[in-house]
C-alpha positions in Angstrom: 73.9 48.0 237.3 76.9 47.7 235.6 76.9 50.2 233.0 79.8 48.4 231.3 76.4 46.1 229.5 75.7 48.8 227.9 77.6 49.5 224.5 76.9 53.3 224.5 78.2 53.2 228.1 81.5 52.1 227.0 81.9 53.7 223.5 81.3 57.6 225.4 83.7 56.7 227.4 86.1 55.1 225.1 85.8 58.4 222.0 89.3 59.3 222.8 90.6 56.8 221.1 88.4 57.5 218.0 89.0 61.1 218.1 93.0 60.8 217.6 92.5 58.9 215.1 90.6 61.6 213.2 93.6 63.5 213.5 96.4 61.5 211.9 93.8 60.6 209.4 92.6 64.1 208.9 96.3 65.1 208.6 97.3 62.6 206.4 94.7 63.2 203.9 95.6 64.5 200.6 93.1 67.1 200.5 91.9 69.2 197.4 93.1 73.5 197.5 90.6 74.9 199.0 90.7 77.8 197.2 89.8 76.5 193.6 85.9 76.5 195.1 83.5 79.3 195.3 81.6 77.2 197.8 81.9 73.8 200.3 78.8 72.0 200.9 78.1 70.0 203.7 75.3 67.1 203.9 74.0 64.5 206.4 71.6 63.4 207.5 70.2 63.1 211.3 73.3 63.1 213.1 75.3 64.0 210.5 73.6 66.8 209.0 73.6 68.6 212.2 77.2 67.7 211.7 77.2 69.9 208.9 75.7 73.1 210.5 78.6 72.8 212.8 81.1 72.1 210.1 79.5 74.9 207.2 79.6 78.3 210.4 83.4 76.2 211.2 84.4 76.8 207.6 83.3 80.3 207.1 84.3 81.4 210.2 88.5 79.9 209.5 88.0 80.4 205.9 85.7 83.6 205.4 84.9 81.3 202.2 81.5 80.1 201.7 80.3 77.5 203.0 76.6 75.7 203.5 74.8 72.7 205.4 72.2 70.6 203.1 70.4 68.0 204.6 71.3 64.6 202.1 67.4 64.2 201.3 67.4 68.3 199.7 70.0 67.9 198.1 69.2 64.5 195.9 65.8 65.6 196.5 66.0 69.3 195.3 69.9 69.6 193.9 68.5 72.3 191.7 69.7 74.9 195.0 73.4 73.7 194.1 74.8 76.3 191.1 76.0 74.4 188.2 78.0 77.7 187.6 79.7 77.7 190.4 82.9 75.5 191.3 81.6 73.2 194.5 82.7 70.7 196.7 80.5 68.6 198.5 81.7 66.8 201.7 79.2 64.4 202.7 79.1 62.4 206.2 78.2 59.4 206.9 78.5 57.1 209.9 78.0 54.1 207.9 78.8 55.1 204.5 75.8 53.2 203.1 72.8 56.1 204.2 70.6 55.9 200.6 69.4 59.6 200.7 73.6 61.1 200.8 75.0 58.1 199.1 71.8 58.6 196.5 72.9 62.6 196.7 76.7 62.4 195.7 75.9 59.9 192.6 73.4 62.5 191.3 76.4 65.4 192.4 78.4 63.7 190.3 76.8 62.8 187.3 75.3 66.2 186.9 79.6 67.1 187.1 78.7 69.7 190.2 82.4 69.4 191.5 84.2 67.2 193.5 82.9 64.3 196.7 85.0 64.5 199.7 83.7 61.3 202.5 84.3 61.9 205.5 83.0 57.9 207.6 83.4 55.5 210.0 83.6 52.9 208.0 84.6 52.5 204.2 81.4 51.5 202.5 79.7 52.3 199.1 80.2 56.5 199.6 83.4 56.0 200.5 84.6 54.4 196.6 82.0 57.9 195.4 84.7 59.8 197.0 87.7 61.9 195.5 89.4 62.0 199.0 88.4 59.7 201.5 88.0 60.1 205.3 87.9 56.4 207.3 87.9 56.7 211.0 87.5 53.2 211.8 87.5 53.7 215.9 84.5 55.7 215.4 82.3 52.4 214.7 79.5 51.6 216.9 77.3 49.3 218.5 74.6 51.6 219.3 71.8 53.3 217.1 72.0 56.2 218.8 75.5 58.2 217.4 78.1 58.8 219.6 81.9 58.0 219.7 80.9 58.1 215.4 80.0 61.1 215.6 82.5 63.2 217.7 85.4 61.3 215.7 83.9 62.8 212.4 83.5 66.2 214.1 87.0 66.2 214.8 87.7 64.9 211.2 85.6 67.6 210.3 87.7 70.8 212.7 90.3 69.1 211.2 89.8 69.6 207.4 88.5 72.6 208.5 91.3 74.2 209.2 93.9 72.2 206.9 91.6 74.7 204.6 92.3 77.9 206.0 96.1 76.7 206.2 96.0 76.9 210.0 98.6 74.8 211.0 98.7 76.8 214.7 95.2 74.9 215.4 95.9 71.3 213.6 98.7 71.5 216.3 96.4 72.6 219.2 94.5 70.1 218.4 96.2 67.4 219.6 95.9 68.4 223.1 91.8 67.3 222.7 92.2 63.5 223.6 93.5 63.8 226.9 91.5 66.8 227.7 88.4 64.6 226.5 90.0 61.8 229.0 89.9 64.4 232.3 86.2 65.9 231.1 84.5 62.1 231.0 86.5 61.3 234.6 85.7 64.7 236.1 82.1 65.7 235.5 80.7 62.0 234.7 79.0 62.1 238.2 77.4 65.7 237.0 75.8 64.3 233.9 74.3 61.4 236.2 73.2 63.6 238.9 71.1 65.4 236.0 70.1 62.1 233.7 68.6 60.6 236.3 66.5 63.1 237.7 63.2 62.8 236.2 62.0 65.6 237.8 62.8 67.6 234.8 60.6 66.8 231.9 62.0 68.8 229.2 65.0 70.3 228.8 66.3 72.9 226.0 70.0 73.4 224.4 71.5 76.3 223.6 74.7 77.4 221.4 75.7 79.9 218.6 77.6 79.7 216.0 79.7 76.5 215.5 77.9 75.4 218.3 74.1 75.6 217.2 75.5 72.0 215.1 76.2 70.6 218.6 73.4 71.9 220.0 70.9 70.4 218.1 72.9 67.2 218.1 72.6 66.8 221.6 68.6 67.7 221.5 68.4 64.9 219.2 70.8 62.6 221.6 68.1 63.5 224.6 65.6 62.7 221.9 66.5 59.4 221.1 68.0 58.3 223.7 65.3 59.2 226.6 62.3 60.0 224.7 62.0 63.5 226.6 61.0 66.8 225.0 63.9 68.4 223.8 64.4 71.7 221.5 67.8 73.4 220.3 67.9 77.2 220.2 70.6 79.8 219.1 71.8 81.6 223.1 69.5 85.2 222.0 66.3 83.4 219.6 65.3 81.0 223.2 63.8 84.6 224.4 61.8 84.9 221.1 58.9 82.3 223.5 60.7 79.6 223.7 61.6 81.3 227.4 57.5 80.4 227.6 58.2 76.5 228.4 60.7 77.2 231.3 59.9 76.4 234.9 61.1 73.9 237.6 60.8 71.2 235.4 62.9 72.7 232.7 66.6 72.0 231.9 68.5 74.2 229.8 72.3 74.1 228.8 74.2 76.7 227.6 77.5 76.4 225.7 78.9 78.9 226.5 81.6 80.9 223.6 83.9 83.7 225.0 83.3 86.2 222.0 79.7 86.5 223.7 79.5 84.7 226.9 78.4 88.5 228.3 75.4 87.7 226.8 74.9 83.9 226.9 75.8 84.3 230.7 72.4 86.6 230.4 70.1 83.9 228.9 71.1 81.8 231.0 70.6 84.1 234.0 67.0 85.1 232.6 66.0 81.3 232.7 67.4 80.4 236.2 65.0 83.6 237.2 62.4 81.9 235.6 62.5 78.6 238.1 64.5 76.5 235.6 67.5 74.6 236.5 70.8 75.3 234.5 73.7 73.6 233.3 77.0 75.6 231.8 79.5 74.4 229.5 82.9 76.2 228.5 86.5 76.5 228.7 86.0 79.0 232.3 83.7 79.3 235.2 81.3 77.0 233.8 79.4 74.0 235.9 81.4 72.1 233.2 84.8 73.9 232.7 87.3 72.6 229.9 90.1 74.2 231.0 91.5 73.4 228.3 93.9 76.2 226.5 92.7 75.7 222.6 91.5 77.6 220.4 87.8 78.2 221.1 87.4 77.5 217.2 88.9 73.9 217.2 87.7 72.4 221.1 84.1 72.1 219.8 83.9 67.8 219.9 85.1 69.4 224.2 80.9 70.3 224.7 79.8 66.7 223.5 80.6 63.5 226.1 79.4 64.6 228.6 76.0 65.8 227.9 76.0 62.5 225.9 76.5 60.4 229.4 73.4 62.8 231.0 71.5 61.5 228.4 72.7 57.7 228.8 72.0 58.1 232.3 68.3 58.9 231.8 67.3 56.3 228.8 68.9 54.1 231.1 67.2 55.5 234.7 63.3 55.4 232.5 64.1 51.9 231.8 64.9 52.0 228.3 67.7 50.6 226.3 70.1 53.2 225.1 71.8 50.8 222.8 68.5 50.4 220.8 65.7 53.2 220.2 62.5 53.1 220.2 62.0 52.6 216.6 65.3 53.0 215.0 67.7 51.5 213.6 71.2 52.6 212.6 71.2 52.5 209.1 68.2 54.3 207.1 67.5 52.6 203.8 65.6 53.6 201.6 63.5 52.6 198.5 64.6 55.3 196.3 
């Protein structure tokens, strides 16, 4: 079968071009002064809420300032969870720029004068027109319903945004190497992704990631659910021992997004899952099943966890006779009558 007939496959394979554009656009944007805000709120729906989880953790790590991730629907329906007494910056993230909850949440945020708004998107739609600062990455646009290239492009943009907010020009400079490393990873490890994805003896997948990697674990878990209709869950590394590991057996795959700082503790969890009979796939800078070997600082190389895992979900979808371009019951944009 020619995989090039699937939009999803082509979008995963070409995503590093969108990474490069995301870097260029975010570097060129005139961003607000981070020091004037008491807290930054990242919001989105579905994939972009998970992106917000990773972004908030990264922003707080790099700047030392308070950051939160709130789903667009929660921000709309329960806006009281954001204080009107503090100076807020809202970073709204949406592939289409038309997702109803996110658009309505931003409109309400602005009408209640709760702070300024930055929008990160792949299309210059209505959400972008509400922004005080607008970051649009057209090369992240997709034909597929499930987000792959778009998510990665927006994650690179938000990573660069956090680095700029922290005044870390060194990190921005290091990020220039991401596209080249990404291309190498896709070429080197596509066969690894294919082998795991096509093995239908596996009936459950667990994605472990801590710190800034937890939001990414949530996202690749969602790709597995959407594209393959397979039981899949994300967890923080150490939390996995507290009950969920009871599900691990010879039919389980446990994917570990290893960090540098906490690698000893994280690797021990993976070792324990192997002893329980599970199959483990580790991702990290070195000494892992998928090695980045990037020499890029850990805080800004998070996008590297994505492509191989996206390919794994793609191959599983095709092997199960599903259409990865059009997941069951889903549309590319959720529009509601609110």
